[in-house]
C-alpha positions in Angstrom: 9.9 7.7 6.9 10.6 4.0 5.9 11.5 5.1 2.3 13.9 7.7 3.6 15.7 5.1 5.7 15.8 2.6 2.8 17.4 5.2 0.5 20.2 5.4 3.0 20.6 1.6 3.2 20.5 1.0 -0.6 21.4 3.9 -3.0 18.3 3.7 -5.2 15.9 6.4 -6.2 13.0 7.2 -4.0 10.6 6.3 -6.9 12.1 2.8 -7.3 11.8 2.2 -3.6 8.2 3.3 -3.5 7.5 0.8 -6.3 9.3 -1.9 -4.4 7.7 -1.5 -1.0 4.2 -2.9 -0.9 3.0 -2.2 2.6 4.4 -1.0 6.0 2.7 -1.4 9.3 3.5 -1.4 13.1 3.1 -4.4 15.3 1.6 -4.3 18.8 -0.5 -1.8 20.6 0.0 2.0 20.4 1.2 3.7 23.5 2.0 0.5 25.4 3.1 1.9 28.8 4.9 -1.3 29.8 7.7 -0.7 27.4 9.5 2.4 26.2 10.8 0.6 23.1 9.4 1.7 19.7 7.1 -0.8 18.1 8.5 -3.1 15.4 7.5 -2.4 11.8 6.7 -4.9 9.1 7.8 -4.0 5.6 6.3 -6.1 2.8 8.3 -5.8 -0.4 6.8 -6.3 -3.8 10.0 -8.0 -5.0 12.1 -10.6 -3.2 15.2 -9.3 -4.9 14.8 -5.9 -3.4 14.1 -7.4 0.1 17.3 -9.5 -0.2 19.4 -6.5 -1.2 18.1 -4.5 1.8 18.9 -7.3 4.2 22.4 -7.7 2.7 23.2 -4.0 2.7 21.6 -3.2 6.1 24.2 -5.2 8.1 26.9 -2.6 7.2 24.7 0.5 6.7 25.7 3.4 8.8 22.1 4.6 9.2 21.1 1.3 10.7 24.0 1.4 13.2 23.2 5.0 14.2 19.5 4.4 14.6 19.9 0.9 16.0 17.7 -0.6 13.3 17.7 -4.3 12.4 16.1 -6.0 9.4 14.8 -9.4 10.3 12.5 -12.0 8.9 9.0 -12.3 10.3 8.5 -16.0 11.0 5.2 -17.8 11.6 4.5 -19.3 15.0 5.3 -22.8 13.6 8.6 -21.6 12.3 9.6 -20.0 15.6 8.8 -23.3 17.4 10.8 -25.4 14.9 13.7 -23.0 15.1 13.7 -23.1 18.9 13.9 -26.9 18.8 16.7 -27.0 16.2 18.9 -24.2 17.5 20.5 -26.3 20.3 21.5 -28.9 17.7 23.0 -26.2 15.5 24.8 -24.4 18.3 26.0 -27.3 20.4 26.4 -30.3 18.1 27.4 -28.6 15.0 29.1 -25.2 15.4 31.1 -26.3 18.5 32.5 -29.2 16.5 33.5 -26.9 13.7 30.8 -27.9 11.3 29.0 -25.4 9.0 25.5 -25.1 10.3 22.5 -22.7 10.1 18.7 -22.6 10.3 16.7 -22.4 7.1 12.9 -22.4 6.7 12.0 -24.6 9.6 14.8 -27.0 9.3 18.6 -27.0 10.0 21.4 -27.5 7.5 24.5 -29.1 9.0 27.4 -29.6 6.6 24.7 -29.4 3.8 22.6 -32.1 5.3 19.0 -31.3 6.2 17.9 -31.9 9.8 14.2 -31.6 10.6 12.8 -30.9 14.0 
């Protein structure tokens, strides 16, 4: 199923995508009655270049919009905590003042200056 969706995101052959996807697995418990949402899926790519291409193309891919699918990074607990601390700086101090800012690997970049948590 994942390969079928990926072929609609990036127009590559099924064989090339099968070679590029290393593993696929669900997160969470099966049949969790507390939520009706489908479980998230982790896709591990064999090549970073393929992963990056999927992320780039998925933003505008019709199949992702129709199926309400998003491709996101899976961050470690430490990265989640660091990002939670840094996001107010990026949002309030930088972006509202017209500076170019974003989060990157556990730190923030504000006008190309690295800010650690």
